[in-house]
C-alpha positions in Angstrom: -83.2 -23.0 -38.8 -81.7 -25.4 -36.4 -78.5 -25.0 -34.0 -75.5 -23.1 -35.1 -72.3 -25.0 -34.0 -69.6 -22.4 -32.4 -65.7 -23.0 -31.8 -64.9 -20.3 -29.0 -61.1 -19.3 -29.0 -59.4 -17.4 -26.2 -62.8 -18.1 -24.4 -61.7 -16.7 -20.9 -64.1 -18.2 -18.0 -66.7 -17.6 -20.8 -68.5 -14.3 -20.9 -69.0 -14.1 -24.5 -69.9 -17.8 -24.6 -72.6 -17.4 -22.3 -74.1 -14.8 -23.9 -74.1 -16.9 -27.3 -75.6 -19.7 -25.4 -78.2 -17.5 -23.2 -80.6 -19.0 -20.7 -79.3 -17.1 -17.7 -80.7 -14.4 -15.3 -78.9 -11.2 -14.7 -79.8 -8.3 -12.7 -83.2 -9.2 -12.3 -83.8 -10.3 -16.1 -84.0 -13.5 -17.7 -82.1 -13.8 -21.3 -83.4 -16.6 -23.1 -81.4 -19.6 -24.8 -80.1 -18.8 -28.3 -79.2 -21.3 -31.1 -75.4 -21.5 -30.6 -74.0 -24.6 -29.3 -70.4 -24.2 -28.2 -68.9 -27.7 -29.3 -65.2 -26.7 -28.7 -63.7 -24.2 -26.9 -60.0 -23.0 -26.0 -58.2 -21.4 -23.2 -54.6 -20.8 -22.0 -55.1 -19.7 -18.3 -55.8 -22.7 -16.0 -57.7 -20.9 -13.5 -59.8 -19.5 -16.7 -60.4 -22.9 -17.8 -61.4 -24.1 -14.0 -63.9 -21.5 -13.8 -65.6 -22.0 -17.4 -65.8 -25.9 -16.9 -67.3 -25.4 -13.6 -70.0 -23.5 -15.0 -70.7 -24.8 -18.7 -70.1 -28.3 -17.5 -68.5 -29.3 -20.7 -64.6 -29.7 -21.6 -62.6 -26.5 -22.6 -59.0 -27.3 -24.1 -56.8 -25.7 -21.8 -53.6 -25.1 -23.9 -52.1 -22.6 -26.1 -54.1 -22.8 -29.4 -50.7 -22.8 -31.5 -49.8 -26.0 -29.6 -53.6 -27.3 -30.6 -52.9 -25.9 -34.5 -49.4 -27.4 -34.9 -49.6 -30.9 -33.1 -50.3 -33.7 -35.5 -53.0 -35.9 -33.6 -53.6 -33.6 -30.8 -56.1 -35.1 -28.1 -58.9 -32.9 -28.8 -58.3 -31.5 -31.9 -60.3 -28.5 -33.3 -63.4 -29.5 -35.6 -63.3 -30.0 -38.9 -66.3 -27.4 -39.4 -68.2 -25.4 -37.6 -71.0 -22.6 -38.1 -69.6 -20.0 -36.3 -65.9 -19.0 -34.6 -65.6 -16.8 -31.6 -62.6 -15.5 -30.4 -61.8 -12.5 -27.9 -58.0 -12.4 -29.0 -55.7 -11.1 -26.2 -56.0 -7.4 -25.8 -54.1 -6.4 -23.4 -51.7 -4.9 -25.8 -53.8 -2.7 -27.5 -55.4 -1.5 -24.5 -55.2 2.5 -23.9 -54.4 1.4 -20.3 -51.8 -0.8 -21.5 -48.3 -0.3 -22.8 -49.8 -0.3 -26.5 -47.4 -2.5 -28.0 -49.6 -4.1 -30.1 -48.2 -5.9 -33.3 -44.8 -5.1 -31.8 -45.5 -8.2 -29.5 -45.5 -10.6 -31.8 -46.2 -13.4 -29.3 -49.6 -11.8 -28.2 -50.2 -9.1 -30.3 -50.6 -11.2 -33.7 -52.6 -13.7 -31.9 -55.3 -12.8 -34.1 -53.5 -14.7 -36.7 -54.2 -17.9 -35.1 -57.6 -17.1 -35.1 -57.1 -16.6 -38.9 -55.9 -19.9 -39.1 -58.8 -21.5 -37.0 -61.3 -19.5 -39.6 -59.3 -21.3 -42.4 -59.5 -24.7 -41.3 -63.1 -24.7 -40.4 -64.8 -22.3 -42.9 -67.5 -21.0 -40.4 -70.2 -19.1 -42.1 -69.6 -16.1 -39.7 -67.2 -15.2 -37.2 -66.7 -12.6 -34.3 -63.5 -11.0 -33.1 -63.8 -9.1 -29.8 -61.1 -6.6 -28.8 -60.7 -3.3 -27.1 -61.4 0.2 -28.1 -57.5 0.8 -28.2 -57.3 -1.3 -31.3 -59.1 1.3 -33.4 -56.3 4.1 -32.7 -52.9 1.8 -32.4 -50.6 3.2 -35.1 -53.0 6.0 -36.5 -55.7 3.3 -37.5 -53.2 1.2 -39.1 -53.7 -2.1 -36.4 -57.5 -2.2 -37.0 -56.9 -1.8 -41.1 -54.7 -4.7 -40.9 -56.6 -6.7 -38.7 -59.8 -6.2 -40.9 -57.6 -6.8 -44.3 -55.7 -9.7 -43.2 -59.7 -11.3 -42.2 -61.0 -10.4 -45.7 -58.4 -12.0 -47.4 -60.0 -15.1 -46.1 -63.2 -14.7 -48.0 -65.3 -12.6 -45.9 -67.2 -9.5 -45.9 -65.7 -7.7 -42.5 -67.3 -5.1 -40.4 -67.0 -3.6 -37.0 -68.6 -1.5 -34.6 -67.6 0.0 -31.2 -70.1 -1.2 -28.6 -70.7 1.0 -25.3 -71.7 -1.7 -22.7 -74.5 0.4 -20.8 -76.0 0.8 -24.0 -77.5 -2.5 -23.9 -78.5 -3.2 -20.3 -75.0 -3.4 -18.8 -74.2 -1.2 -15.5 -70.7 -0.1 -17.3 -69.2 2.3 -19.3 -67.2 -0.5 -21.1 -66.4 0.0 -24.9 -65.4 -3.0 -26.9 -65.1 -3.5 -30.5 -66.5 -6.3 -32.2 -65.3 -7.4 -35.7 -67.8 -9.4 -37.7 -66.9 -11.4 -40.7 -69.6 -13.0 -43.0 -68.9 -15.5 -45.8 -68.5 -14.1 -49.3 -71.3 -16.1 -51.4 -73.2 -17.1 -48.4 -74.3 -14.1 -46.5 -74.2 -10.3 -47.1 -72.3 -7.9 -44.6 -73.7 -8.0 -41.0 -75.4 -4.9 -39.3 -74.8 -4.2 -35.9 -77.7 -4.4 -33.6 -79.0 -0.9 -32.4 -78.6 0.2 -28.8 -81.6 -0.6 -26.5 -81.1 2.0 -23.7 -79.9 5.7 -23.8 -78.3 7.7 -21.1 -81.4 8.7 -19.4 -82.0 5.1 -18.6 -78.6 3.4 -18.3 -78.5 0.8 -15.4 -77.0 2.1 -12.3 -74.6 0.8 -9.8 -77.1 1.3 -7.2 -79.9 -0.9 -9.3 -77.2 -3.5 -9.8 -75.3 -3.7 -6.4 -77.6 -2.3 -3.8 -78.6 -5.1 -2.4 -74.9 -5.9 -1.5 -74.1 -3.1 0.1 -74.5 -4.3 3.6 -74.3 -8.1 2.9 -71.5 -9.6 5.0 -68.4 -10.6 3.3 -68.7 -14.4 1.9 -72.7 -14.1 2.3 -73.0 -15.0 -1.5 -70.5 -16.4 -4.4 -67.6 -14.3 -4.4 -68.4 -11.5 -2.2 -65.0 -11.2 -1.0 -62.9 -7.6 -1.7 -59.4 -6.6 -1.9 -58.0 -5.1 1.1 -55.2 -3.0 -0.8 -54.9 0.4 1.0 -56.1 3.4 -1.0 -53.2 4.9 -3.0 -52.8 7.7 -5.8 -52.8 5.0 -8.6 -55.6 3.8 -11.0 -58.5 2.4 -9.6 -58.6 4.2 -6.1 -61.7 6.3 -6.8 -65.0 5.7 -5.3 -67.6 4.5 -8.0 -70.9 6.3 -8.4 -74.1 5.2 -7.1 -76.3 6.8 -9.7 -74.2 5.9 -12.6 -73.0 2.6 -14.5 -69.8 1.5 -13.3 -66.3 2.1 -14.8 -65.0 -0.6 -17.1 -63.4 -3.4 -14.7 -60.1 -4.1 -15.8 -58.3 -7.5 -15.9 -55.0 -6.2 -14.5 -55.6 -3.8 -11.3 -53.2 -5.7 -8.5 -55.6 -5.2 -5.9 -56.8 -1.9 -6.9 -60.5 -2.4 -7.8 -62.5 0.7 -7.5 -64.0 1.4 -4.2 -67.6 1.0 -3.5 -69.8 4.3 -3.3 -69.9 4.1 0.9 -66.1 4.8 1.0 -65.7 1.9 3.5 -64.5 -1.0 1.2 -63.4 -1.9 -2.4 -66.0 -3.6 -4.6 -66.1 -7.1 -4.0 -65.6 -9.9 -6.8 -69.2 -10.4 -6.8 -70.0 -7.1 -7.3 -67.5 -6.4 -10.4 -69.2 -9.7 -11.8 -72.7 -7.8 -11.4 -71.3 -4.5 -13.1 -70.2 -7.1 -15.8 -73.6 -8.6 -16.2 -72.5 -12.1 -14.8 -75.3 -14.1 -13.3 -75.0 -14.6 -9.4 -74.7 -18.5 -10.0 -71.7 -18.0 -12.0 -68.7 -19.1 -9.8 -65.3 -17.6 -10.1 -62.4 -20.0 -9.1 -60.1 -20.4 -7.4 -59.4 -17.4 -5.5 -60.8 -13.5 -5.0 -57.5 -12.3 -6.9 -57.9 -14.9 -9.8 -61.8 -13.9 -10.0 -61.2 -10.1 -10.2 -59.1 -10.9 -13.3 -61.3 -13.4 -14.9 -64.1 -10.8 -14.6 -62.1 -7.8 -16.2 -60.8 -9.9 -19.1 -64.3 -11.0 -19.9 -67.0 -10.1 -22.3 -70.2 -8.7 -20.5 -72.7 -11.6 -21.3 -75.5 -9.4 -21.6 -74.0 -7.4 -24.1 -73.0 -10.5 -26.0 -76.5 -12.1 -25.9 -77.7 -8.7 -27.8 -75.0 -9.5 -30.3 -75.8 -12.9 -30.5 -79.3 -12.4 -30.9 -78.9 -10.1 -33.7 -76.6 -12.8 -35.5 -79.0 -15.6 -34.8 -81.7 -13.5 -36.5 -79.4 -12.3 -39.4 -78.4 -16.3 -39.9 -82.0 -17.6 -40.0 -83.3 -14.8 -42.2 -80.2 -14.9 -44.8 -79.4 -18.6 -45.0 -83.1 -19.5 -45.4 -82.9 -17.1 -48.1 -80.0 -18.7 -49.7 -81.4 -22.4 -49.3 -84.5 -21.0 -51.0 -82.8 -19.7 -53.7 -80.7 -22.7 -54.3 -84.1 -24.9 -54.2 -85.5 -22.7 -56.6 -82.6 -23.1 -58.9 -82.7 -26.9 -58.7 -86.4 -26.8 -59.2 -85.9 -24.6 -62.5 -83.1 -26.8 -64.0 -85.2 -29.9 -63.4 -88.5 -28.3 -65.0 -86.2 -27.5 -67.7 -84.6 -30.9 -68.0 -88.4 -32.4 -68.2 -89.4 -30.0 -70.8 -86.5 -30.8 -72.9 -87.3 -34.5 -72.4 -90.7 -34.0 -73.5 
């Protein structure tokens, strides 16, 4: 099969997009190019857009997705069709660490409905919606059931799975839900990729960050750290050198975790390493914004493994579908010729 076109919603700084594109080196390993081409991307926050466009070198629509969908003759409109829709719809309202207002916050908690509208308009064969673990337990499970049923109503098989990033080579105990929809009549339900690592060989913080411990501040891209003093709030513990890091949070108000040496907090580059971003991924325009972008992102290495599984799934099943169509067409032609004779 050839390339698969992608529309990316709520793209952030581009962690999910980078994983689906591939062709990057992180934590000493190269992740090969995948078959996905992001042809249209959207993000609301200007700093995120600045970082995204600087790295990917292609435009991103920096606006509220509802403005894009509801404005006639929008200057950079949504494509009429794409093969895949990606969307890490805003998740703070579903988070265990947040206020967990979820669907009560109609502006943010219901943004997945904007993703539904994009799917309705572009008719992809597959979509991926990413969110936090808290979505599974919100309202005693009613939230995830509602989201799944709403996506199913568009004509898709819908499966979801809770991923632990450490199981896929990311040095972080981050748990995220990925909901995958596959077009009924074209594809079967999707089976998630199995973990590639176990607890005994997870990537540790020492393995990921050891070379930066004594690097001078500013010695590499984004190697600057918060000077917030230690207090009793969240994010004031030391990370463990011999374990994966804790979840990098988007909202920490300067309370990014402390380095295992206890001398300083993690730098933005170290947080990016824990999230599996490549070292040439520059976060703009400031350290505080970098922390937020990093914490908000999908780990690119986790996304790459999901993308690889989806690519193989599409190649196998769409080829089978095309072969069946060709076989039916041949049979019909053969019958017509037999009738003519």
